[in-house]
Each structure stands twice: as structure tokens, then as C-alpha cells.
C-alpha positions in Angstrom: 201.8 170.3 20.3 198.3 170.8 18.8 197.6 169.6 15.3 198.0 172.5 12.8 195.6 170.9 10.3 192.8 168.4 10.7 194.5 165.8 8.5 197.9 166.2 10.1 199.2 162.8 11.4 200.5 162.3 14.9 201.7 159.2 16.9 200.0 158.7 20.3 200.4 156.0 22.9 198.1 154.8 25.7 199.0 152.6 28.6 196.4 150.8 30.7 197.7 149.5 34.0 194.9 147.0 34.8 194.4 144.7 37.7 195.0 141.6 35.6 197.1 142.8 32.6 199.1 145.8 31.5 198.3 147.0 28.0 199.9 149.5 25.6 198.9 150.6 22.2 200.8 153.0 19.9 198.7 154.5 17.1 199.0 156.9 14.3 196.1 159.4 14.2 195.1 161.0 11.0 191.8 162.4 9.8 190.3 161.5 13.2 191.1 157.8 12.6 193.4 155.4 14.5 195.9 153.3 12.7 197.4 150.8 15.1 201.2 150.7 15.0 202.0 148.5 17.9 200.2 146.6 20.7 201.8 145.1 23.8 200.1 143.1 26.6 201.6 141.4 29.6 199.6 139.4 32.3 201.1 141.1 35.3 198.1 140.1 37.6 198.7 143.1 39.9 195.5 142.4 41.9 196.8 139.1 43.2 199.7 140.9 44.8 197.6 143.3 46.9 197.7 142.4 50.6 194.8 143.0 53.1 196.7 146.1 54.1 196.7 147.3 50.5 200.4 146.9 50.1 201.9 145.2 47.0 203.9 142.0 47.4 207.5 142.7 46.3 207.5 139.9 43.8 204.4 141.3 42.0 205.6 144.9 42.2 208.9 143.8 40.6 207.0 142.0 37.9 205.1 145.2 37.1 208.2 147.4 37.1 210.0 145.1 34.7 207.0 145.3 32.4 206.9 149.1 32.5 210.6 149.3 31.7 209.9 147.3 28.6 207.0 149.6 27.7 209.2 152.6 28.4 211.7 151.5 25.8 209.0 151.6 23.2 208.1 155.1 24.2 211.5 156.7 24.2 211.1 158.6 21.0 207.6 160.0 21.7 207.1 163.5 23.2 205.6 163.6 26.7 202.3 165.1 25.6 201.7 162.2 23.2 201.7 159.6 25.9 199.1 159.0 28.6 199.2 156.2 31.2 196.3 155.3 33.5 196.0 153.0 36.5 192.7 151.4 37.5 191.2 149.4 40.4 194.3 147.9 42.0 196.3 151.1 41.8 193.3 152.9 43.3 193.3 150.6 46.3 197.1 150.4 46.7 198.7 152.4 49.5 200.2 155.6 48.2 202.8 155.3 50.9 204.3 152.2 49.3 206.1 154.3 46.7 205.1 151.9 43.9 203.5 154.6 41.7 206.7 156.7 41.8 208.8 153.6 40.9 206.4 152.8 38.1 206.5 156.3 36.7 210.3 156.2 36.7 210.3 152.8 34.9 207.9 154.0 32.3 209.4 157.4 31.9 206.0 159.1 32.0 203.4 160.2 34.6 200.8 157.6 35.7 197.3 158.9 36.4 195.1 156.9 38.8 191.6 157.2 37.5 188.3 156.6 39.3 186.0 153.8 38.3 183.5 156.2 36.7 186.3 157.8 34.6 187.4 154.3 33.7 183.9 153.5 32.5 183.8 156.8 30.5 187.0 155.9 28.7 186.0 152.4 28.0 182.8 153.6 26.4 184.8 156.1 24.3 187.0 153.3 23.1 184.1 151.0 22.2 182.0 153.8 20.6 184.9 154.6 18.2 185.5 150.9 17.4 182.0 149.9 16.3 179.3 151.4 14.0 176.6 153.3 15.7 173.7 150.9 16.2 171.1 153.7 16.5 169.5 154.3 19.8 171.3 153.3 23.0 174.2 151.0 23.5 175.1 148.9 26.6 178.8 148.5 27.1 180.3 146.0 29.7 183.9 145.8 30.5 185.1 143.1 33.0 188.6 143.8 34.3 190.7 142.2 37.0 189.4 144.2 39.9 186.3 146.0 38.7 183.5 145.8 36.1 182.3 148.9 34.3 178.8 149.2 32.8 177.7 152.1 30.6 174.7 153.0 28.6 175.3 155.6 25.9 174.2 157.1 22.7 176.7 157.7 19.9 179.9 159.0 21.7 178.1 160.2 24.8 177.6 158.1 27.9 174.1 158.4 29.5 174.7 156.3 32.6 178.1 155.2 34.0 178.7 152.6 36.8 181.8 150.9 38.2 181.3 147.8 40.4 183.9 146.3 42.7 184.1 142.9 41.1 186.4 141.5 38.5 187.9 138.3 37.2 190.9 138.3 39.6 188.9 139.4 42.7 186.1 136.9 42.0 188.7 134.1 41.5 190.4 134.9 44.8 187.1 134.8 46.7 185.6 131.7 45.2 188.1 129.7 43.2 191.4 130.4 45.0 192.3 126.8 45.2 191.9 126.4 41.4 188.9 124.1 41.8 185.7 125.0 39.9 182.8 123.4 41.8 179.1 123.8 41.4 178.8 125.3 44.9 181.6 127.8 44.3 180.1 128.9 41.0 176.7 129.3 42.6 178.2 131.5 45.4 180.2 133.6 42.9 177.1 134.2 40.8 175.1 135.2 43.8 177.8 137.6 45.0 178.0 139.2 41.6 174.2 139.6 41.3 174.2 141.3 44.7 176.7 143.8 43.3 174.5 144.4 40.3 171.2 144.7 42.2 171.4 148.5 43.0 171.8 149.3 39.3 169.7 146.6 37.7 166.4 148.5 37.6 167.8 151.7 36.3 169.8 150.0 33.5 166.8 147.9 32.3 164.6 150.9 32.4 166.9 153.0 30.2 167.2 150.1 27.8 169.5 149.6 24.8 169.5 148.4 21.2 172.9 146.6 21.3 174.9 145.0 24.1 178.7 145.1 23.6 181.5 143.7 25.7 185.2 144.7 25.7 188.5 143.5 27.1 190.0 140.1 27.7 187.4 138.1 29.6 184.6 138.8 27.2 186.8 138.4 24.1 187.9 135.0 25.4 184.3 133.9 26.2 183.3 134.9 22.6 186.1 132.9 21.1 185.3 129.9 23.2 181.6 129.8 22.4 182.3 130.4 18.7 185.0 127.6 18.5 182.7 125.2 20.3 179.9 125.9 17.8 177.5 127.3 20.5 177.1 130.7 19.0 178.1 132.2 15.6 177.3 135.8 16.4 178.7 137.0 19.7 177.8 135.5 23.1 174.3 134.3 23.8 172.7 133.5 27.2 172.4 129.9 26.1 176.1 129.6 25.0 177.2 131.2 28.3 175.2 128.6 30.2 177.0 125.8 28.2 180.3 127.4 29.0 179.6 127.4 32.7 178.7 123.7 32.5 181.9 123.0 30.6 183.9 124.6 33.3 182.1 122.6 36.0 182.9 119.4 34.0 186.6 120.4 33.8 186.6 120.8 37.6 189.7 123.0 37.8 191.5 125.8 36.1 194.4 123.6 35.1 192.0 121.2 33.4 190.4 123.9 31.1 191.1 122.7 27.5 189.4 125.3 25.4 192.1 126.5 22.8 191.0 130.1 23.2 191.8 130.2 26.9 195.5 130.8 27.2 197.7 129.7 30.1 197.7 133.2 31.6 193.9 133.4 31.3 193.1 130.0 32.9 193.7 130.9 36.5 191.1 133.8 36.4 188.7 132.5 33.8 186.1 131.0 36.0 185.8 134.2 38.0 185.3 136.2 34.8 182.7 133.8 33.5 180.8 134.1 36.8 180.8 137.9 36.6 179.6 137.9 32.9 176.9 135.3 33.7 175.6 137.5 36.5 175.5 140.6 34.2 173.5 138.5 31.6 171.1 137.3 34.3 170.6 140.6 36.1 170.1 142.7 33.0 168.3 140.0 31.0 170.8 140.1 28.1 170.1 137.6 25.3 173.1 138.4 23.1 176.4 140.4 23.4 178.9 141.3 20.7 182.5 142.0 21.4 184.4 145.2 20.6 188.2 145.4 19.9 188.1 148.9 21.4 188.5 149.2 25.2 190.1 151.5 27.8 193.4 152.1 26.0 191.6 153.1 22.8 189.4 155.4 24.8 192.5 157.0 26.4 194.0 157.6 22.9 190.8 159.3 21.7 190.5 161.4 24.9 194.2 162.4 24.5 193.5 163.4 20.9 190.5 165.5 22.0 192.8 167.4 24.4 195.3 168.0 21.6 192.5 169.3 19.3 191.1 171.5 22.1 188.0 169.3 22.6 188.8 168.6 26.2 186.0 166.9 28.2 187.5 168.4 31.3 186.3 171.9 30.2 182.8 170.5 29.7 182.9 169.0 33.2 183.9 172.4 34.7 181.2 174.2 32.9 178.6 171.7 34.2 179.8 172.2 37.7 179.5 176.0 37.4 175.8 175.4 36.7 175.3 172.7 39.4 176.9 174.9 42.1 175.2 178.1 40.9 178.5 180.0 40.5 178.5 183.8 40.2 180.1 183.7 36.7 180.8 187.5 36.4 182.7 187.4 39.8 184.6 184.2 38.8 185.6 185.8 35.5 186.9 188.9 37.2 189.0 186.7 39.5 190.2 184.7 36.5 191.2 187.6 34.4 193.3 189.2 37.2 194.9 185.8 38.1 195.9 185.3 34.5 197.3 188.8 34.3 199.5 188.1 37.3 200.5 184.7 35.9 201.6 186.5 32.7 204.0 188.7 34.8 205.6 186.0 36.9 205.1 182.8 34.9 208.5 182.7 33.3 210.5 183.3 36.5 208.3 181.0 38.6 208.7 178.3 35.9 204.9 177.8 35.5 204.3 176.2 32.1 202.0 178.7 30.5 199.2 176.5 29.0 198.9 174.1 31.9 199.1 176.9 34.5 196.5 179.0 32.6 194.2 176.0 32.5 194.4 175.3 36.2 193.9 179.0 37.1 190.9 179.1 34.8 189.3 176.1 36.4 190.1 177.1 40.0 188.9 180.6 39.4 185.6 179.4 38.1 185.1 177.0 41.0 186.7 178.7 43.9 183.3 179.6 45.3 181.6 176.2 44.7 181.3 175.6 48.4 178.9 178.5 48.9 176.1 176.3 47.7 176.5 174.5 51.1 177.3 177.4 53.4 179.2 180.7 53.4 181.1 179.8 56.5 184.2 177.7 55.5 183.0 177.6 51.9 186.5 177.0 50.7 186.5 173.7 52.7 183.1 172.7 51.4 184.2 173.4 47.8 187.4 171.4 48.1 185.5 168.4 49.5 183.0 168.6 46.6 185.7 168.6 44.0 187.8 165.9 45.5 184.9 163.5 46.1 182.8 164.1 43.0 182.9 162.1 39.7 184.7 164.5 37.4 184.8 163.2 33.8 188.2 163.7 32.3 190.1 164.2 35.6 192.4 161.7 37.2 192.2 161.3 41.0 195.5 163.2 41.2 194.2 166.1 39.2 191.0 166.2 41.2 193.1 166.5 44.4 195.2 169.2 42.7 192.1 171.3 41.8 190.6 170.6 45.2 193.8 171.9 46.9 193.7 175.2 44.9 190.2 175.8 46.0 190.9 174.8 49.6 193.8 177.1 49.9 192.5 180.1 48.0 191.7 182.0 51.3 192.3 182.1 55.0 195.1 179.9 56.3 197.8 178.9 53.9 199.1 175.8 55.6 201.5 173.2 54.2 199.5 170.1 55.0 197.2 170.0 51.9 200.2 170.5 49.5 202.0 167.6 51.2 199.3 165.2 50.0 200.2 166.0 46.3 203.0 164.4 44.4 206.3 166.1 45.0 206.5 167.3 41.4 203.2 169.2 41.8 203.7 170.8 45.2 205.6 174.0 44.3 203.4 174.5 41.2 200.3 174.3 43.4 201.7 176.7 46.0 202.6 179.3 43.3 199.3 179.0 41.4 197.5 179.2 44.7 199.4 182.4 45.6 198.2 184.1 42.4 194.6 182.9 43.0 194.7 184.2 46.6 195.9 187.7 45.5 193.3 187.9 42.7 190.4 186.8 45.0 191.5 189.4 47.6 191.6 192.2 45.0 188.0 191.3 44.0 186.6 190.9 47.5 184.3 193.8 47.0 182.6 192.0 44.0 182.4 195.3 42.2 181.7 195.4 38.5 184.1 198.4 38.3 187.4 197.2 36.8 190.2 196.8 39.4 193.6 197.9 38.0 196.0 195.0 37.8 199.0 195.7 40.0 202.6 195.0 38.9 203.9 191.8 40.4 207.6 191.2 40.5 209.6 188.2 41.5 212.4 189.7 43.6 213.9 186.5 44.9 213.3 182.7 44.9 210.4 183.1 47.4 209.9 186.8 47.3 207.3 189.0 45.6 206.7 192.7 45.3 203.2 193.9 44.6 203.0 197.5 43.3 199.9 199.7 43.1 199.7 203.3 42.3 199.9 205.3 45.6 196.6 207.0 44.9 194.7 203.8 44.3 196.0 202.3 47.6 195.1 205.4 49.5 191.5 205.1 48.1 191.3 201.5 49.1 192.3 201.2 52.8 190.4 197.9 53.2 192.4 196.3 50.4 195.6 197.6 52.0 194.5 196.0 55.3 193.7 192.7 53.6 197.1 192.6 51.9 198.9 193.2 55.3 197.0 190.1 56.6 197.9 188.2 53.5 201.6 188.8 54.0 201.3 186.9 57.2 199.5 184.0 55.6 202.1 183.8 52.8 204.9 183.5 55.3 203.6 180.0 56.2 204.7 179.0 52.7 208.0 180.9 53.1 206.8 183.5 50.5 207.8 187.1 51.3 205.3 189.6 50.0 206.4 193.3 49.8 203.9 196.0 49.0 205.3 198.7 46.8 
């Protein structure tokens, strides 16, 4: 449902399934501005329920499901394309086989995208950049979550350098303050561990530089409130005020004994771990002062969703960047795309392929199906699939990266069932059908000729049956294509698709 006019209002919702808390915002968007309608937050502490085998403890999983059911009630009246839910560090680490994500989606009533740390950093930056005036020059953004810490340097709305580090307030607390005691030795060890995580990026970030340092999310907001209430700093967080806070925590001696009014009961158990991470960031990057932004991941998700609605999709920019990086033969890719879209037009309705989504996936897969050639011609479909699944692709969730990777992997040669089995059940048949169209198009353009290839007539003759019709004269003039199609019939049988040549 794209906006028909720039000033048309629309209600959007974003859900952030963090390692410490679950957040949801509902906002009205008009003239490119967010007007907050509702905000919900629940301290689920998902990370503390993750076992060494990366399973979720049933008690914690149940707590999360109950929260999502409450969120889902608030979303009942919103259309599906107005809601986006993202999962971060803990859900990245949780075993897919546990079935938690499927239960969570059912409780929420909407799909949940598991995003990479780099994508999380990009969305955090987007939320912060829209929430504060442009300082001029570069901006450093730091977001300390329950399981990871994101650091970004950017200019205006564009990130220049993105990093996601495996440390957060929950994880750091579990490692060094698990008994609730805050000792000098534990704080020293936590600071050292965090600085070790920061060491590989310290030089690059300091070399890039920034004119303003900004923090987002709960840990940094709470630290700002504490140092302001204590009279240690009137404008944000300073290095000196942070040192005083560390000493204050050591004087308290335990999480239960923390008496700062700004530190709520749900924040106390993980506060020392968060302060250790923030202190290490200050020390490693030599930060003297940091402001706080009310914008964070969920606001970034809303603005990213708005961009998609208004056809300013960062995913398209990502794909175009990849075509340059992997030296794609653009004319050949466009020939494949045009034929694939023509075939989709013929069978899309009967194959229940949603036109806009399906066209988008075929567009991206067609542009990148030869990405692996930059490594080697032999098995290039495998090389391309690996590159797409394991690269940082701004705008794409991990699930969507795997979906695109699967289309590229299966666009030629064997058409096995294993790759599709790794996708969510709701996406498998769509992937198989889109891949079938891509395979046929690639085959028809195998000769890489600039001369137009007549698009054949493609008919759905049964649930899993297709008929491909060419003019008899054309087929007689292209015996190699006929031979390729005979081989393709055998490949398609592996997916129970019967192809008849007319």
C-alpha cells in the first residue's frame, strides 16, 4: 500500500526483540515525520534464558511468548505491510530447531526477521539520525543492547562505518557479575574484556573521527539520567561522570544495593555490565562527552519500512552495489530478468506468486545469479550463493539473505530439495516456483546473444505441471536449446514439477 501523496498519513509499527527487552512503537507518519502513538516495553531478558547449547529455557521462552501476545493485540487492526518485527543477538544465536521463532510469529501475528549485527547497526543509526539535528560532519553512534553493542560512524543519514561487537549488558553481567556482587576485581576484568573486543576497531574509528558522540537505548539513557540526577554532568555523559558512577557502583557492592532513582528494578541486575561496556567504549575511543538520543533500533525500523513503502528501498541500493563489486554482465542479467518476469506474468496468478514481491525477488536474483563467476566459472552458482548468504547486505534480514542465496544456488544444474528445506515452510514453495522461472530464463539465454529471444508461452496445466510452447520453426532452428530443455525436464522432476514441451 504505497502512499499516494507525500503528505498522506499512515500508521506503522516496529517491534524490536532485543536480548534484554522487547520494544514496540506505533507511529503515525505524515510529511516524512513520525508522530508517536504508542510505546510498549517489557524486560523479557531473553539472553539470560539461552543455554550453552543455544536453546531457550522454557520459562524464558514462555515469558517472551506472553509478551508478544500482548503486542499482537495492539497490532490487530494494522495491515501486514505496515508492521515489521526484527530479532537481534539472542535470536541470532538461538537454535532454529527449537521452534521458538515460529511460536513467536504466531503469538505476534506477524513475521519476525532475524537481522545481522551489521544490519542492526544500520537501523540503529537510521533511528538516531532521524531523532537528532545534524551536527555537521561525522557522528558516532553507540548502542549497548543485551547481547551486542553496535558502533557506527556516519554523516547525515548515511553510515560510513558499521560494527557489531559480541558484548552487551546481559552477557557482560553473566560473565562477571552473575552472583549480583559488584567488586573492584570483577569491574576491572569486565572493562578489560570489553576493551579487548573494541581493540580491532579502535584505530579505524579514531582515525575517521566525529564531531558528536551519541548513545541510544536503555543502558545509555539510564546512565545519562543517573549522572544528571547526581549532579555529575548537566549535558549528557562525560568521562569524569562515568568514572564517578563506576565508583558509586563499587560502593554499593551489589545490584540489589543500587539506590539511584533512575535505575529501575528491571535494570538493576544488568546495570553493572552495561556500565562496564560503556566505560570501555569511552576509554578505547577516547570519548569525552556523549549525548543521548531517544531514537534507536525500533525508530530505524519504522523509517526503513517507510522507505520501502515510498520506493526508497535500501535493498535495491545494496543489490546495485553488489553488481559492481562482482563485475556482473548487466546486459546478460537484464535479458534473463526480462524473460523471467514475462514468464512470471503468465503463471503468477495460478501459482499464487504475489506480483510485487515475486517480481522483486526475480529482479534481484536475475541481477546476481552470476555473482560467483568472480571466483571461478566452475560451480559459480555455489560460489554466488555463498557470497550472498555470508555477506553483510544492508536492508536484508538473515532469512531474506538465505532466500536470495537459495535462488542463486538452484538456478542451474541439480535442483535438489535440501536447500529449500532450510527455508521457513511458508517460503519453500514460493522459492521453488521462482527458481523454476529463473532456471528456464537462464537456459533460454545461455547463448548470451544480444538478439532477442522470443518469450515462449508458459501454461500451468496442473498443480505441479507446466507446458512450455515455442513456435515449431524456432525450436527446429535451436536444437541446443531443445536438448537443454530435455535435460531440464529431468532436473525439474526432483521437485515433482512436470515440464511438457509443446
